VOMAR-893519 format. One record per residue (C-alpha): residue in three letters; z, y negated, x negated. Coordinates in steps of 0.05 Angstrom, whole numbers, plus 5000, padded with zeros to 4 digits. Layout:
BEGIN
ALAZYX ...
END
This chain:
BEGIN
MET727039982049 ASP730439971980 PRO737040341974 ILE743339981996 THR747639781936 SER753539421969 LEU757739392032 ASN755338682046 GLN748038902043 PHE749439482090 ILE752939032141 SER747138542138 THR742239112151 ILE746139352212 LEU747038652240 GLY739638512229 ARG737539072276 PRO735138812344 PRO739638972403 GLU737439512452 PRO741439412517 LYS738340022552 ARG739840492494 LEU746040732457 THR746440712381 THR750441212341 TYR751041342266 ARG751741942220 GLY753141932145 HIS750742452095 GLY752942482023 SER745842702005 ALA739342432033 ALA736643142027 TYR741243402083 GLU738143542152 LEU740443382222 THR742444102236 PRO749144332267 SER753244762220 ILE752545392263 PHE744945402251 ARG745045292176 LYS745846032158 PRO743346652194 ILE750246982191 THR753646412228 ARG748046342278 GLU748447082296 SER756047092297 GLU757346462337 HIS760546812396 LEU764947222349 LEU767346622309 LEU769646272372 ARG773446882397 GLU776547042329 LEU779346342320 ILE782246332391 ALA785147032381 ALA788446822316 HIS791146152341 PRO791546192417 GLU796945652421 ASP792145132392 PHE787145262448 MET791945302507 ALA790344592530 ASP782744672526 ALA779744732595 SER772444792575 ALA767845082523 LEU766344382498 GLU773644252484 MET774044912446 LEU767944732404 VAL770844042389 ARG777244382364 MET773244872323 GLN769444282292 HIS776243962276 TYR778144582237 SER771344602201 LEU768945232235 PRO761345212247 THR759144982316 ARG752944742354 LEU755744042354 LEU753443492306 ASP758542942293 VAL756542212300 SER760441562304 MET759840932344 ASN762140552282 PRO756940462226 LEU762340352174 VAL765141052188 ALA758141342176 LEU757640942112 TYR764141242087 PHE761441942097 ALA754741742065 CYS758741562003 GLU761842251995 SER760542531926 VAL754643011922 LYS751643181855 LYS744443351841 ARG740843581778 VAL735443151746 PRO731543221680 ALA735743001620 THR733242391583 LYS736442571517 GLY740443121483 PRO739243881481 TYR740143991556 ARG734144021601 THR737743761662 THR743943351677 GLN748143211739 VAL747942531774 GLU750642271840 ALA745542381896 ASP743441811941 GLY747041832007 GLU744241662075 VAL746441342140 ILE742241592198 VAL741841122258 LEU740641532321 THR738841112382 VAL738941472448 ASP736241332517 ARG741941232566 GLU739641812609 ARG740642282550 VAL748042102546 ARG753042562580 TYR760642562588 PHE765343142573 ASP765243392646 SER757643422653 ASP754644062683 LYS749044042632 VAL754043992575 SER757844582604 CYS751545002603 ILE749744812531 ALA756844892505 ASN757745582537 LEU751645832499 ALA756645902442 ARG760146452481 LEU753746842494 ALA752047412446 PHE746347272398 GLU742147842427 ARG742647532496 LYS741046832472 ARG734647112441 LEU732547372510 ILE732946692543 ASP726046472566 VAL725845732585 THR718645792608 LEU720746182671 GLU720845852740 GLN727945622757 GLY729546152808 GLU727146722764 PHE730646402705 ASN737446402740 GLU736447132760 SER735147352688 LEU740647772654 PRO742547282598 ILE743146692647 LYS747447102695 ARG752147222637 LEU751946482619 LEU753546302691 HIS759646762687 PHE762346352629 VAL760745682662 ARG764345892726 GLN770646032686 GLU771245272678 LYS767445062741 ALA768845592795 SER763845322846 PHE758045242797 GLU751545442831 PRO746045852798 GLU741545252791 ILE740845162716 ILE734544792697 PRO731045192642 SER729244592600 ASP736644372598 LEU738344952552 GLY733144752502 ASP735444032500 ILE739743592455 VAL744543112489 LEU749442592464 VAL756442762490 LYS762142272498 PRO768342712491 LYS775442582514 GLN778942122465 SER784842602463 ASN783642822391 LYS786742362338 ARG780842462291 ILE775642312345 LEU779441682362 ALA780141462289 GLN772841582274 ALA770041302340 GLY767041992347 ALA761842302393 PHE757442922387 PHE750343142396 ALA750643812432 PHE744844272414 GLY742244782462 LEU737045272437 THR733944752392 GLU736844822322 LYS734644192285 LEU733343462301 SER727343212262 ASP724242522258 GLY719442422316 ASN720243092350 ARG725042922406 ALA723542452464 GLY729041962478 ILE732241992409 SER729941502355 ILE731741622282 GLU732341092227 ARG734641262157 ILE738440792110 THR738941032038 ILE745440902000 ALA744740851924 GLY748441431892 ASP750941021832 MET754140511879 LYS757940991923 GLY764540881887 ALA764140121892 ILE762440161967 ILE768240641980 THR772940141945 ASP770439571990 LEU770940002053 ASP778240132035 LYS779439382037 LEU777039402110 GLY781639982127 ILE776140512125 ASN779041072082 GLU781441782082 LYS788241602111 THR785441222171 LEU779541682187 PHE783542332179 PRO790342192212 GLU793142882195 ILE799142832149 GLU796043242093 ARG790042782088 ALA794542162088 ALA798642482032 ARG792342621992 TYR789941902001 LEU796641621979 THR796842071918 GLY789841871899 SER791541141907 LEU796841201853 SER791241311802 THR789040591807 GLY793740041784 ALA792239541839 ALA793040051895 ALA799440341865 SER802439651858 LYS800839501931 ILE804040151955 LEU810240071911 THR811139341931 GLY810739522004 ALA815740071995 SER820839601965 
END
């Protein structure tokens, strides 16, 4: 498929996809088509190995922000909100939200066509990834399987490395790292039985979180929770289909302008006051937007 060059073309592409009643479709936008479907915690060795420390350090520094969180998933969602690396991968139920993120500015270097310089910077093509999931792979915030995957974040890296998902279930639940994991799970589910299915910890599931976070609500957000698998690649995961839609880099600005007309912008997607202020300040740089704001104010 040729790169998308306009909002109308993107909407036509989405509407042209056949319906799949027995599956759930989600969307993720990348500012560069070179980016991979990898949660932020797995992108660098230092964050992968320090996952359990990052979680504790943030809670220790800002305990009041985590007081209402009753589960490891809720803690990870809050960490994601504050841009700390987690094993969650954001997606949206709204394709226009994904398109907005696909139009974020990302520069790449290409050979220069003229002048003394060998390379020059241009805007990279973006990408909207359509992830269609079998219904049985979808879980809610209170799922036992999600609790087990989310609590892996609290387990020390050395113990995560010792997890052997090839063991028989009884032996698996008696192993030292899983006993420690059960301890964490029971802190949110006191009666949880030692019956973790080994394959569950190596899985990737789509999680529908509580809509209690303003940003999740604004972005129609959901998450893929990754267990011991660190990357989602095309064709390597049963029950998850991946389709990629390229967004032309040189048309990102025009598409962002059109999305703004539909109410998809920094102010609506990031309801925090500082992001709204940044959006309004940026709007003053364009005559039409400034006129609209000033007219409304009067």
